[in-house]
C-alpha positions as CSV (number, residue, x, y, z in Angstrom):
1,M,-73.3,-9.4,13.9
2,Q,-71.8,-8.3,17.2
3,R,-68.8,-10.4,16.6
4,N,-68.1,-8.9,13.1
5,V,-68.3,-5.4,14.5
6,S,-65.8,-6.2,17.3
7,F,-63.3,-7.8,14.8
8,R,-63.6,-4.8,12.4
9,F,-63.3,-2.4,15.3
10,I,-60.0,-4.1,16.4
11,I,-58.6,-4.1,12.9
12,N,-59.5,-0.4,12.3
13,S,-58.0,0.5,15.7
14,I,-54.8,-1.2,14.9
15,F,-54.7,0.5,11.5
16,L,-55.4,3.9,13.0
17,C,-52.6,3.4,15.6
18,L,-50.1,2.5,12.9
19,V,-51.1,5.6,10.9
20,I,-50.7,7.8,13.9
21,L,-47.3,6.2,14.9
22,T,-46.0,6.5,11.3
23,G,-47.0,10.2,11.3
24,I,-45.3,10.8,14.6
25,L,-42.1,9.1,13.5
26,V,-42.0,10.9,10.1
27,S,-42.7,14.3,11.7
28,Q,-39.9,14.0,14.3
29,P,-36.9,16.3,13.6
30,A,-33.7,14.5,12.7
31,V,-31.3,14.0,15.5
32,A,-28.2,16.1,14.9
33,Q,-25.1,14.0,14.3
34,R,-22.3,14.6,16.8
35,E,-19.2,15.9,15.1
36,Y,-15.9,14.1,15.7
37,T,-12.4,13.9,14.3
38,S,-10.6,10.7,13.5
39,L,-7.8,9.5,11.2
40,S,-6.9,6.1,9.9
41,M,-3.4,5.1,8.6
42,T,-2.7,2.1,6.3
43,L,0.8,1.0,5.1
44,R,0.9,-0.4,1.6
45,D,3.8,-1.7,-0.5
46,G,2.3,-0.9,-4.0
47,R,1.8,-4.6,-5.0
48,D,0.2,-6.3,-2.0
49,Y,-1.7,-4.5,0.7
50,Y,-0.1,-6.1,3.7
51,N,3.3,-7.3,2.6
52,Y,5.8,-5.7,4.9
53,D,9.0,-7.5,4.0
54,V,12.3,-5.6,3.8
55,R,15.9,-6.6,3.5
56,A,18.5,-5.6,6.1
57,G,20.6,-2.6,5.0
58,Q,18.4,-1.9,1.9
59,E,15.7,0.7,1.4
60,S,12.2,-0.5,0.7
61,K,9.5,1.8,-0.7
62,F,6.0,1.9,0.9
63,Y,3.0,4.1,0.8
64,L,1.2,5.4,3.9
65,E,-2.5,6.2,3.3
66,V,-3.9,8.7,5.7
67,R,-7.7,9.0,5.6
68,N,-9.9,11.4,7.5
69,T,-12.6,9.1,8.9
70,G,-14.2,11.8,11.1
71,T,-17.0,14.2,10.3
72,T,-15.0,17.5,10.3
73,S,-11.9,18.7,8.5
74,I,-8.5,18.3,10.0
75,S,-5.6,20.6,9.3
76,N,-1.8,20.7,9.9
77,I,-1.4,17.0,10.3
78,R,2.2,16.1,11.3
79,I,3.4,12.5,10.8
80,S,6.3,11.1,12.9
81,V,7.7,7.6,13.2
82,E,9.0,5.5,16.1
83,A,11.3,2.7,14.7
84,P,13.9,0.2,16.1
85,E,17.3,1.6,16.9
86,G,19.5,2.3,13.8
87,W,16.6,2.1,11.3
88,T,16.1,5.0,8.8
89,I,12.5,5.9,7.9
90,N,11.7,8.8,5.6
91,V,8.1,10.0,5.2
92,T,7.5,12.5,2.3
93,P,5.8,14.8,2.9
94,S,5.8,14.6,6.6
95,E,3.0,17.2,6.9
96,I,-0.5,17.3,5.4
97,A,-2.0,20.8,5.2
98,S,-5.6,19.6,5.5
99,L,-7.9,16.7,5.0
100,T,-11.7,17.2,4.5
101,R,-14.2,14.6,5.7
102,G,-13.5,11.3,3.9
103,A,-10.4,12.6,2.1
104,L,-7.3,10.5,1.6
105,S,-3.6,11.6,1.3
106,T,-0.9,9.2,0.2
107,L,2.6,9.7,1.6
108,D,5.9,8.0,0.3
109,V,7.7,6.0,3.0
110,G,11.3,4.7,2.7
111,I,12.2,2.1,5.3
112,T,15.9,1.0,5.7
113,P,16.6,-1.4,8.5
114,V,20.0,-1.4,10.0
115,G,22.4,-3.7,8.1
116,T,22.8,-6.1,11.1
117,A,19.1,-6.6,11.7
118,T,18.3,-10.2,12.3
119,S,15.6,-12.0,10.3
120,Q,12.5,-11.4,12.4
121,G,9.5,-9.0,12.8
122,Y,10.0,-5.5,14.1
123,Q,7.5,-2.8,15.2
124,V,7.3,0.5,13.3
125,T,4.8,3.1,14.7
126,F,3.4,6.0,12.7
127,I,2.1,8.9,14.8
128,A,-0.2,11.6,13.5
129,N,-0.6,14.9,15.4
130,S,-2.9,17.9,14.8
131,T,-4.6,20.6,16.7
132,E,-8.0,19.0,16.0
133,I,-7.1,15.4,17.0
134,P,-5.3,13.8,19.8
135,R,-2.2,11.7,19.1
136,Q,-3.3,9.0,16.6
137,I,-1.1,5.9,16.5
138,E,-0.8,3.0,14.1
139,T,1.7,0.2,14.5
140,F,2.9,-2.1,11.7
141,F,5.1,-5.2,12.0
142,I,7.9,-5.2,9.4
143,N,9.6,-8.5,8.6
144,V,13.3,-8.4,7.9
145,K,14.6,-10.9,5.4
146,P,18.4,-11.7,5.2
147,T,20.4,-9.7,2.7
148,T,21.1,-11.3,-0.6
149,A,24.8,-11.3,0.2
150,W,24.3,-13.9,2.9
151,I,22.3,-16.1,0.6
152,W,25.3,-16.1,-1.8
153,I,27.8,-16.7,1.0
154,W,25.9,-19.7,2.3
155,S,25.4,-21.0,-1.2
156,G,29.2,-20.8,-1.7
157,V,29.8,-22.6,1.6
158,G,27.4,-25.3,0.5
159,V,29.3,-25.7,-2.8
160,L,32.6,-25.9,-1.0
161,V,31.3,-28.6,1.4
162,I,30.0,-30.7,-1.5
163,A,33.3,-30.2,-3.4
164,G,35.2,-31.3,-0.3
165,F,33.1,-34.5,-0.1
166,V,33.7,-35.2,-3.8
167,L,37.5,-34.8,-3.3
168,V,37.5,-37.1,-0.3
169,Y,35.5,-39.7,-2.2
170,L,37.8,-39.5,-5.2
171,R,40.9,-39.9,-3.1
172,M,39.4,-42.8,-1.2
173,N,38.6,-44.5,-4.6
174,K,42.2,-44.0,-5.8
175,Q,43.7,-45.7,-2.7
176,E,41.6,-48.8,-3.1
């Protein structure tokens, strides 16, 4: 009998402790969430999320999504761009009046690489400034593809080379 009482006493004690701890945890006031400001920027091309291909000398359209990822509203957001020398990048509109918590604003972006840009990746940096946030920076790598004119020029050169070989072959056959 002594053994049953001890076992029940232990079980009841554990149960009582759990009830008391649960009551303490439930009755604790919620910890206030610290407020902070933050923005995220994502560049999209309208078809594929991360396809940043452009042609040298030709304008390509993109969309810059600016989202308030903080807990407070942000106002008077100014967007500027750092791009390679000779590139033209237009952001419309270049200012956002305000973004509430979780809100998203989509800006039109036109990117025109210089006509002599070589076929490689280039960095384009978007910078967001506001009175509520420090300088927020997002960098994207833009891939420049050769202009279509060069494709036609090299195709023409290829046709001329093949035609030259055919003419040489035909002349050699006539001489034999």
